[in-house]
N, C-alpha and C positions, 0 to 999 in steps of 0.2 A: 599285656608281658608280666600274672612275677610271683599270677605274681609267675604253703612254704609259709608259713616260709615265704612263697612268691607271691607277694601281694598285688596285684594288679589294680592298685587303687588310682582314682582321681575324683576329685570332685565334680559332679556332673554339672557342665555349663549349659546355660539355658539355650544357647544355639546347638548344642549337643542333642538335648532333648528334642527340640524342633526338629533336627535332622532325622533324628532317629523315628520320631513319630510320623513324619512326611513317607520315610521308607517304608514304614509298618503299614500306614493306608495305602501308599502304592501297591504294596505287596497283595492287599486285600483286593483292590480292583483288578488286578492281573489275574488274580484267580477267577474271579467273576466271569471274566470274558474269556480266559484262555481255553482251547480245546479242551476235551475231555480228559483228564488224568489217568494216568497208568493205574492199575490196580497196586495196591501196596504188596510189596516183594519181601519185607522184613517185618517181623512182628512189631518194631519199635525202635526209634532212635533216643538215647539217652545222653543229652548233651550238658556235659558239666564244666560250669565257670567257676571263677572266684567269687564274684558278687554281683548283683544286678544293678547296683549304684555306680557301678564303673562304666564310663564312657567306652573303653576299649572292649569290655567284655560284652556290654550291650550291642556293639557293633557285630560281634562274632556270633550272636544269637540270631541278627538280623539276616546274614548269609545262610546260618542253617537252616532257618525257618523258610527262606525262599526254596532251597534245594528240596527240602523234606515234603513240602506243599506241592511241588511240581510233580511228584511222583506219588502224593497221596500217601505219605508214610506218615505216621504218628512220631511226633517230636516231642520230648519232655525236657525242660530246662531245669537242671539240678544246680545248686549252689554249694559250696563248700566253706564259703566266709574265711577261706585260708585256714582250714583244719584239716590235715590230712586224713586223719583218724575218721572224721565224718564222712567222707567220701570213701573210705575204704569198708565203713558201715553199709552206708547206703547202697552203694554199687554191689556188695557182697551180698545183701538182701535182695536184689533184682536178681542175680545171678542165680542165687539158690532157688527163687522162687519159679525158675524156669524161664532161660533166654536164649534158645538155642536160635542161632541166625539173626539175634538182635545184634544192634551196633552201640557199642560205648565209647563216646568221645570226651575225653576229659584232662584237665590239667591235674595231675597227681598232686599238686601242691607242693611236693617235696619229693626228690628222687628215691628217698627212704621208702615211698609208699608204691611205687612203679611196678616193681616184680610182683609184689602181692596182689595188686589187682589185675595185673596180666594173667598170672596163675590163676585167679579165681575165674577170669572171664574165658580162660579156655578150659578151664574143668566144665563150665556151662556151655562150652561150644559157641560162644559169642565172639562177636569181632569187637575190637577194641584198637582206638587210635589215641595215643597219647601226644600232649601238647607240653611244650617248654620242658618239663622235668623228667629225664631219664637217668639211671646211673651210666658211667662211661662205658662200662665194661658190657653192657648188653644192648642187643639192637632187635628191631623187630625181624631182620631175616634169619636171626638165630635160631627162631623157634620153629620146629618142624612142622607145627601142626597149621601154621597160617594163621591161627588167631589174631596174633599181634600184627595188624595191618601195615601199620606206620608210625613214625613220631615226626611232629613237626615242630619246627622252631624258627628263631631269627639268630642271626649271628651276632651276639654281644660283643664280641671283640670289634668287629667292624663298626658298630654303634658307639662303643668307649672311643676309638680310634679317631672316627670322623667329626665327634662332637668335640674331643681333646684338641683338634687341629683348628677347629673353628675357633674355639676358645683362644690358641694361641695368636690366631690371626686378629681376632677383635682386642688383644690386649697388647699387640705390637709386638708378641714374641718375648715379652719380660714382665715377671709379676708373680706374685704368690696366688696358689689355687688349693682350694680345698675340696674334698671328694665327699657327697653323701652316698652311701652305698644302701643298697636294699635290706637283704638277711643273709646272715654268714652261713656259709656252705651251700649257697643256692647258686646253680649254674650260671642265671643271667649275671648275678652279683658280679660272680668270679671274672667273668667275660668281659664284662663292662669296664670292670677296673684294670683288667689286662690291656683293654684296647686304651684306656687313658695311659698307661705306663708307655706303651709303644708310642705314642704321642710326645709324651715328657721327653723321652729320648731323643725324639727329632726337634724339639723345642727346647733346647736347654737352657733358655732363659726364663721358662716357666717352671715354678719349683713347687713342688708339693708341702703344703703347710702342715695337713690334718687329713684324715680319713675316718669318718665315723659311720655306724649304720643308724638307719632310721625307718626299718622295716616296710618301705615304701610308702611311709607316712606323712601326709603333708604337715600335720601339726608338729610332729616329732622333728622335721626338717627345717621349720620355721624356728624352733628353740635352738637348735643346733646352730643356725644360721646366725641368732642373735649372740650366742656365745661366740661364736669366732669374730664377729665384727668388733666386740668387746676387746678379745685377747689381741687380734692383728690390726686393728684399726687400717691405716692407709695401707698396710703391705697386702691386703687381702684384694686381689684385682678379678678373681675369677671363681666362679662356683659350678662344679663338675656334679650334676646329679644324674642318678642312674634311671629315674624315671620321671614323667612331667609334674606327677602329683609333689614330689619332693622339691622339684625345680620352682612350683609354683609357692610351695611354701617357703621357699630361700627369697622369692621376689617379695611376697608379702614382710617378711623380716627386713629386706634392704628397702622397701618402701617407709618403714616405720623410721628410718633414719636419714631418708631423703638421697638414698644411694641408687634406687631403682634406675636401669639403663646406664648408671656409671660403674657398676661392677657386672660382669658379662656373667650369664647364666646359661647353662646347656641341659637339655632334660632327653627323654626316649620314650616314644609311643605316639606321639602327634597327635595329643589330644586339642580339640579346638581352642579350650582354653589356653593351652600352651601357643597353638599356633597365633593366637589372637595378641599374645604377650610378643611374640616375636615381630608381629606387625605393628606393634607400639613401640619396641624398641626396647621393651624391659627385659627379653630374652634374647639370645644369638641363634640358639640352634635345638633342633629335636630330629629325633630320629622317627620318621613317620612309618608306622607298619598298619597295613589294610587289612584290620581286623574283618570287614565285611568278606573280603576274599579268603582270609585265613577259616573263618567258619564255613563258608561254601564249598572250599577245598577237603577240608575234612569230613565234610558231611557226605558230599559226592563220593569221594573215595572210599569211605564207609560203607554207603549204601551201593555202590557197585560191587565191591568186595564181598558183602553179604548176600547180595541178590544174583551172583554168579556172572554179573555183565562184566567186571573188570577180573581178568585173571590173575592173582598174585605171582604165578609162577612165571609170567612173562615182565614183571618188573623188575628193572635192576635194584640193585642195592641203593643207588642214588635217587631212585623214586619212592622209596620206603624210609628213608631217613634223612629227612629235608629241612634245608634252610629256605624259608621263603624270602622273596626280595622285599626290600626295605628302602627308603629315600630320605636322605638327609635333606631336611628344611630349615632354610636359612630367610633372611629377607629378601634374598633374589627369587624365591619361588614359591614363598608362602601363598601368594594370592591364587596360585594354580591349586595348590591341596585345598584351601578354604574354600574355594569355588567348585569344587569337585562334586558332582551329583551322584546318588546311589539310585539306580533304577533296579529294583527286585526282577523285573522281567530279564535283565540280565543274568541272572543267578538261578535259571532252572538246572536240574540235574544235567540235561543233554547240552546245555550251552557251557556249563562248567567243565563238564567232562571233555569236552572237544577243545577246550584251552587249558585244560589242566595243568600241563606242564611249564607252559609259559611264565608261570610266576613262582617257578622254582628258581632259587638262586645257585643252588650248591648241594652236593651230598654234606651231610654234617662230618668235618673232620675227625679222624681219630684223636682221642685225648681232649676232645673238645669241652667234656663236662668234667675235666678231672679239678 
């Protein structure tokens, strides 16, 4: 998620690296014994992520590679390092060189870059799927050309609300809370805080003491939390963080004061590191998003549209502008998520296409990104 402006950062956890390496090895094994793959029907798939060091983004790549390999399609992973201008230039060069019927899948980093990238893809007659960031007033189905296949995100309001209510429960419905936000003027940042405000309204004993941006960054969140602990002392009962990386930074600051597990902390993304902090009692909750499925879903939809196997004219608005399902994780279900195994054989194009819409929660509502 982020991210931007939207920085989906998390310090990679050793268990996360082990899981992803295992998934990659399993993928190679599947490819060696699989039946003959179908010939490539698209010139290439260009999968744009925030950074390779993020556990979340690494998971999306596992899903994307599994689908692409199953149809013998060439997939190139590109990184923005959270610089929207970089993607605008990199994808612009690919489109300018000739990219008819290729597929571009990317987080534009900021909604400010979405339309420019879509316009360049359309001019090149490429297919494009955007993730996380789009302006509120444009949608894939607005484009007559059909080049903008879909936009894919997760419901930040739901994430903020459910994490906020988990904090309310953890502190007995009473006490001060601080909010560590992502990046200003970013859809997920705004949505997750809106969800927290909804929780505050339903939990009137939980009072917001302060809110500050930390740019999805663990170190910045740790510094912020240190300052809050000094300022609010015993009045600080909970820390609401808009992603796991910042939540981990908050926990680190609490550990410095011997307060880990005594001040409730929530996050979002469902990183292995955060899940283990929930298991140990140092965090209360996180919203787990299935990065592998997100990457596989986007790649399968993009490949299907570019190859002609999926007819966009037959898809509803709700199938082209979607929130995917997500799961609130607490101590009650953390083991289930931690023990989840990823088998790349389950993410071939045909298998993902067959269950594609099962992972969709809803159409993105109007004004969601304001």
